[in-house]
VOPALUM-347507 format. One record per residue: residue number from 1; residue in one letter; x, y, z of N, C-alpha, C in turn. Coordinates in nm, 4 decimals, padded with zeros to 6 digits. Example, Ala and Ser with C-alpha at 12.3 -4.5 7.8 and 13.67 -1.06 7.14 Angstrom:
BEGIN
+-----+-----+----------+----------+----------+----------+----------+----------+----------+----------+----------+
:   n : res :      n_u :      n_v :      n_w :     ca_u :     ca_v :     ca_w :      c_u :      c_v :      c_w :
+-----+-----+----------+----------+----------+----------+----------+----------+----------+----------+----------+
:   1 :   A :  01.3190 : -00.5690 :  00.7800 :  01.2300 : -00.4500 :  00.7800 :  01.3200 : -00.3300 :  00.7800 :
:   2 :   S :  01.2850 : -00.2250 :  00.7080 :  01.3670 : -00.1060 :  00.7140 :  01.2900 :  00.0030 :  00.7870 :
+-----+-----+----------+----------+----------+----------+----------+----------+----------+----------+----------+
This chain:
BEGIN
+-----+-----+----------+----------+----------+----------+----------+----------+----------+----------+----------+
:   n : res :      n_u :      n_v :      n_w :     ca_u :     ca_v :     ca_w :      c_u :      c_v :      c_w :
+-----+-----+----------+----------+----------+----------+----------+----------+----------+----------+----------+
:   1 :   X : -01.3997 :  00.3241 :  01.3978 : -01.5004 :  00.2172 :  01.4120 : -01.5617 :  00.2423 :  01.5532 :
:   2 :   X : -01.6757 :  00.1884 :  01.5800 : -01.6672 :  00.1643 :  01.7214 : -01.7166 :  00.0261 :  01.7841 :
:   3 :   X : -01.7033 :  00.0023 :  01.8731 : -01.7368 : -00.1469 :  01.9289 : -01.8720 : -00.2075 :  01.8631 :
:   4 :   X : -01.9556 : -00.1241 :  01.8572 : -02.1038 : -00.1600 :  01.7975 : -02.0643 : -00.2233 :  01.6306 :
:   5 :   X : -02.0029 : -00.1410 :  01.5503 : -01.9855 : -00.1830 :  01.4530 : -01.8970 : -00.3038 :  01.4359 :
:   6 :   X : -01.7938 : -00.2863 :  01.5271 : -01.7244 : -00.4453 :  01.5151 : -01.8117 : -00.5723 :  01.5444 :
:   7 :   X : -01.8979 : -00.5477 :  01.6419 : -01.9658 : -00.6160 :  01.6642 : -02.0598 : -00.6744 :  01.5702 :
:   8 :   X : -02.1100 : -00.5657 :  01.4969 : -02.2093 : -00.6262 :  01.3476 : -02.1274 : -00.6793 :  01.2613 :
:   9 :   X : -02.0042 : -00.6746 :  01.2641 : -01.9249 : -00.7573 :  01.1772 : -01.8477 : -00.8679 :  01.2125 :
:  10 :   X : -01.8983 : -00.8964 :  01.3265 : -01.8482 : -01.0107 :  01.3932 : -01.7041 : -01.0275 :  01.3958 :
:  11 :   X : -01.6231 : -00.9355 :  01.4453 : -01.5161 : -00.8902 :  01.4924 : -01.4929 : -00.8867 :  01.6234 :
:  12 :   X : -01.4092 : -00.9915 :  01.6749 : -01.3762 : -00.9783 :  01.8299 : -01.2520 : -00.9583 :  01.8892 :
:  13 :   X : -01.1950 : -00.8807 :  01.9673 : -01.0926 : -00.8481 :  02.0049 : -01.0224 : -00.9530 :  02.1191 :
:  14 :   X : -00.9075 : -00.9931 :  02.0616 : -00.8592 : -01.1174 :  02.1229 : -00.7389 : -01.0964 :  02.1661 :
:  15 :   X : -00.7028 : -00.9718 :  02.1783 : -00.5734 : -00.9310 :  02.2649 : -00.5057 : -00.8300 :  02.1826 :
:  16 :   X : -00.4070 : -00.7746 :  02.2217 : -00.3271 : -00.6511 :  02.1897 : -00.2103 : -00.7081 :  02.0997 :
:  17 :   X : -00.1781 : -00.6255 :  01.9732 : -00.0477 : -00.6815 :  01.9077 :  00.0835 : -00.5867 :  01.9613 :
:  18 :   X :  00.1824 : -00.6450 :  01.9987 :  00.3084 : -00.5440 :  02.0234 :  00.3925 : -00.5817 :  01.9433 :
:  19 :   X :  00.5002 : -00.4561 :  01.9343 :  00.5860 : -00.4643 :  01.8424 :  00.7166 : -00.5605 :  01.9036 :
:  20 :   X :  00.8016 : -00.5967 :  01.7925 :  00.9254 : -00.6865 :  01.8331 :  01.0127 : -00.5849 :  01.9094 :
:  21 :   X :  01.0900 : -00.6275 :  01.9921 :  01.1621 : -00.5408 :  02.0470 :  01.2775 : -00.4454 :  01.9541 :
:  22 :   X :  01.3107 : -00.5194 :  01.8647 :  01.3904 : -00.4519 :  01.7924 :  01.3577 : -00.4093 :  01.6546 :
:  23 :   X :  01.1946 : -00.3809 :  01.6374 :  01.1345 : -00.3151 :  01.5385 :  01.1655 : -00.1857 :  01.5052 :
:  24 :   X :  01.2248 : -00.1052 :  01.5597 :  01.2929 :  00.0630 :  01.5306 :  01.3882 :  00.0174 :  01.4531 :
:  25 :   X :  01.4611 : -00.0836 :  01.4942 :  01.5879 : -00.0734 :  01.3935 :  01.5452 : -00.1556 :  01.2735 :
:  26 :   X :  01.4778 : -00.2207 :  01.2789 :  01.4398 : -00.3140 :  01.1311 :  01.3775 : -00.1899 :  01.0335 :
:  27 :   X :  01.2718 : -00.1140 :  01.1070 :  01.2112 : -00.0040 :  01.0436 :  01.3457 :  00.1062 :  00.9586 :
:  28 :   X :  01.4042 :  00.1236 :  01.0577 :  01.4973 :  00.2261 :  00.9893 :  01.5907 :  00.1577 :  00.8723 :
:  29 :   X :  01.6308 :  00.0647 :  00.9249 :  01.7265 : -00.0514 :  00.7867 :  01.6527 : -00.0780 :  00.6866 :
:  30 :   X :  01.5198 : -00.0809 :  00.7025 :  01.4526 : -00.0845 :  00.5536 :  01.4058 :  00.0178 :  00.4825 :
:  31 :   X :  01.3885 :  00.1238 :  00.5709 :  01.3422 :  00.2570 :  00.5178 :  01.4318 :  00.2947 :  00.3986 :
:  32 :   X :  01.5205 :  00.2782 :  00.3861 :  01.6407 :  00.3203 :  00.2831 :  01.6567 :  00.1876 :  00.2167 :
:  33 :   X :  01.6117 :  00.0546 :  00.2153 :  01.6571 : -00.0396 :  00.1270 :  01.5720 : -00.0237 :  00.0067 :
:  34 :   X :  01.6904 : -00.0318 : -00.1073 :  01.6593 : -00.0133 : -00.2441 :  01.6112 :  00.1206 : -00.3144 :
:  35 :   X :  01.6638 :  00.2207 : -00.2120 :  01.5999 :  00.3555 : -00.2739 :  01.7126 :  00.3947 : -00.4017 :
:  36 :   X :  01.7890 :  00.3240 : -00.4125 :  01.8846 :  00.3866 : -00.5525 :  01.8213 :  00.2887 : -00.6576 :
:  37 :   X :  01.7471 :  00.1881 : -00.6524 :  01.6922 :  00.0850 : -00.7450 :  01.5949 :  00.1776 : -00.8076 :
:  38 :   X :  01.5583 :  00.0984 : -00.9586 :  01.4635 :  00.1497 : -01.0483 :  01.3263 :  00.1340 : -00.9651 :
:  39 :   X :  01.2767 :  00.0449 : -00.9065 :  01.1406 :  00.0327 : -00.8476 :  01.1623 :  00.0436 : -00.7044 :
:  40 :   X :  01.2243 :  00.1354 : -00.6561 :  01.2179 :  00.2017 : -00.5175 :  01.0991 :  00.2250 : -00.4850 :
:  41 :   X :  01.0355 :  00.2093 : -00.3688 :  00.9216 :  00.2892 : -00.3020 :  00.9014 :  00.4412 : -00.3710 :
:  42 :   X :  01.0058 :  00.5153 : -00.3550 :  00.9528 :  00.6569 : -00.3951 :  00.9441 :  00.6563 : -00.5305 :
:  43 :   X :  01.0210 :  00.5947 : -00.6293 :  01.0157 :  00.5823 : -00.7880 :  00.8769 :  00.5144 : -00.7935 :
:  44 :   X :  00.8317 :  00.4186 : -00.7533 :  00.7195 :  00.3547 : -00.7675 :  00.5993 :  00.4299 : -00.7253 :
:  45 :   X :  00.6095 :  00.5330 : -00.6337 :  00.5055 :  00.6240 : -00.5888 :  00.4899 :  00.7125 : -00.7100 :
:  46 :   X :  00.6250 :  00.7647 : -00.7380 :  00.6064 :  00.9251 : -00.8479 :  00.5588 :  00.8203 : -00.9744 :
:  47 :   X :  00.5711 :  00.6827 : -01.0064 :  00.5594 :  00.6299 : -01.1375 :  00.3839 :  00.6140 : -01.1175 :
:  48 :   X :  00.3121 :  00.5975 : -01.0234 :  00.2014 :  00.5606 : -00.9987 :  00.1349 :  00.6832 : -01.0068 :
:  49 :   X :  00.1841 :  00.7797 : -00.9493 :  00.1206 :  00.9417 : -00.9437 :  00.0916 :  00.9902 : -01.1068 :
:  50 :   X :  00.2174 :  00.9679 : -01.1719 :  00.2278 :  00.9853 : -01.3117 :  00.1232 :  00.9245 : -01.4082 :
:  51 :   X :  00.1102 :  00.7980 : -01.3475 :  00.0367 :  00.7523 : -01.4279 : -00.1376 :  00.7753 : -01.4385 :
:  52 :   X : -00.1843 :  00.8159 : -01.2787 : -00.3199 :  00.8576 : -01.2665 : -00.3144 :  00.9907 : -01.3144 :
:  53 :   X : -00.2441 :  01.0616 : -01.3296 : -00.2404 :  01.1962 : -01.3863 : -00.2791 :  01.1782 : -01.5507 :
:  54 :   X : -00.2056 :  01.0670 : -01.6281 : -00.2293 :  01.0715 : -01.7675 : -00.3637 :  00.9927 : -01.7859 :
:  55 :   X : -00.4110 :  00.9326 : -01.7154 : -00.5361 :  00.8392 : -01.7301 : -00.6431 :  00.9392 : -01.7061 :
:  56 :   X : -00.7624 :  00.9487 : -01.8365 : -00.8702 :  01.0318 : -01.7720 : -00.9579 :  00.9506 : -01.6969 :
:  57 :   X : -01.0387 :  01.0244 : -01.5884 : -01.1056 :  00.9689 : -01.4982 : -01.2335 :  00.8681 : -01.5691 :
:  58 :   X : -01.2722 :  00.9544 : -01.6684 : -01.3996 :  00.8784 : -01.7483 : -01.3782 :  00.7278 : -01.7949 :
:  59 :   X : -01.2097 :  00.6972 : -01.8465 : -01.1933 :  00.6008 : -01.8983 : -01.1547 :  00.4941 : -01.7920 :
:  60 :   X : -01.0842 :  00.5018 : -01.6931 : -01.0362 :  00.4295 : -01.5906 : -01.0684 :  00.5046 : -01.4309 :
:  61 :   X : -01.1588 :  00.4781 : -01.3602 : -01.1944 :  00.5196 : -01.2123 : -01.0668 :  00.4839 : -01.1321 :
:  62 :   X : -01.0101 :  00.3429 : -01.1425 : -00.9618 :  00.3190 : -01.0564 : -00.8054 :  00.2570 : -01.1134 :
:  63 :   X : -00.7034 :  00.3569 : -01.0482 : -00.5732 :  00.3003 : -01.1290 : -00.5231 :  00.1747 : -01.1086 :
:  64 :   X : -00.5845 :  00.1136 : -00.9869 : -00.5283 : -00.0608 : -00.9877 : -00.5753 : -00.1435 : -01.0527 :
:  65 :   X : -00.6946 : -00.0725 : -01.1478 : -00.7730 : -00.1861 : -01.2319 : -00.6666 : -00.1556 : -01.3535 :
:  66 :   X : -00.6355 : -00.0431 : -01.3967 : -00.5595 : -00.0167 : -01.5087 : -00.4194 : -00.0616 : -01.4925 :
:  67 :   X : -00.3599 : -00.0883 : -01.3725 : -00.2419 : -00.1534 : -01.3494 : -00.2538 : -00.2881 : -01.3810 :
:  68 :   X : -00.3750 : -00.3312 : -01.3015 : -00.3912 : -00.4889 : -01.3078 : -00.3888 : -00.5545 : -01.4701 :
:  69 :   X : -00.4730 : -00.4598 : -01.5607 : -00.4608 : -00.5085 : -01.6796 : -00.3637 : -00.4627 : -01.7789 :
:  70 :   X : -00.2951 : -00.3851 : -01.7183 : -00.1667 : -00.3351 : -01.7918 : -00.0429 : -00.4507 : -01.7542 :
:  71 :   X : -00.0165 : -00.4681 : -01.6381 :  00.0790 : -00.5709 : -01.6035 :  00.0840 : -00.7148 : -01.5921 :
:  72 :   X : -00.0538 : -00.7575 : -01.5871 : -00.0896 : -00.9016 : -01.5853 : -00.0673 : -00.9849 : -01.7273 :
:  73 :   X : -00.0252 : -00.9257 : -01.8385 :  00.0003 : -00.9709 : -01.9409 :  00.1563 : -01.0286 : -01.9548 :
:  74 :   X :  00.2015 : -00.9388 : -01.8406 :  00.3696 : -00.9550 : -01.8760 :  00.4192 : -01.0938 : -01.8115 :
+-----+-----+----------+----------+----------+----------+----------+----------+----------+----------+----------+
């Protein structure tokens, strides 16, 4: 995006975001959090990849719509 695009969208830069001082430690601590659980980030990624490969594109072009309809009744 250029500043011209941002101006058209009425987005104004108000400052710069800075990371907290101990953010690297927090990232390292949360990267392995829950990896041995059933719905860890890695297992969720593999499950979504499997579901995407099983659903024909003609039936559902967007996996998120399928998941929303499937799991919203739970």
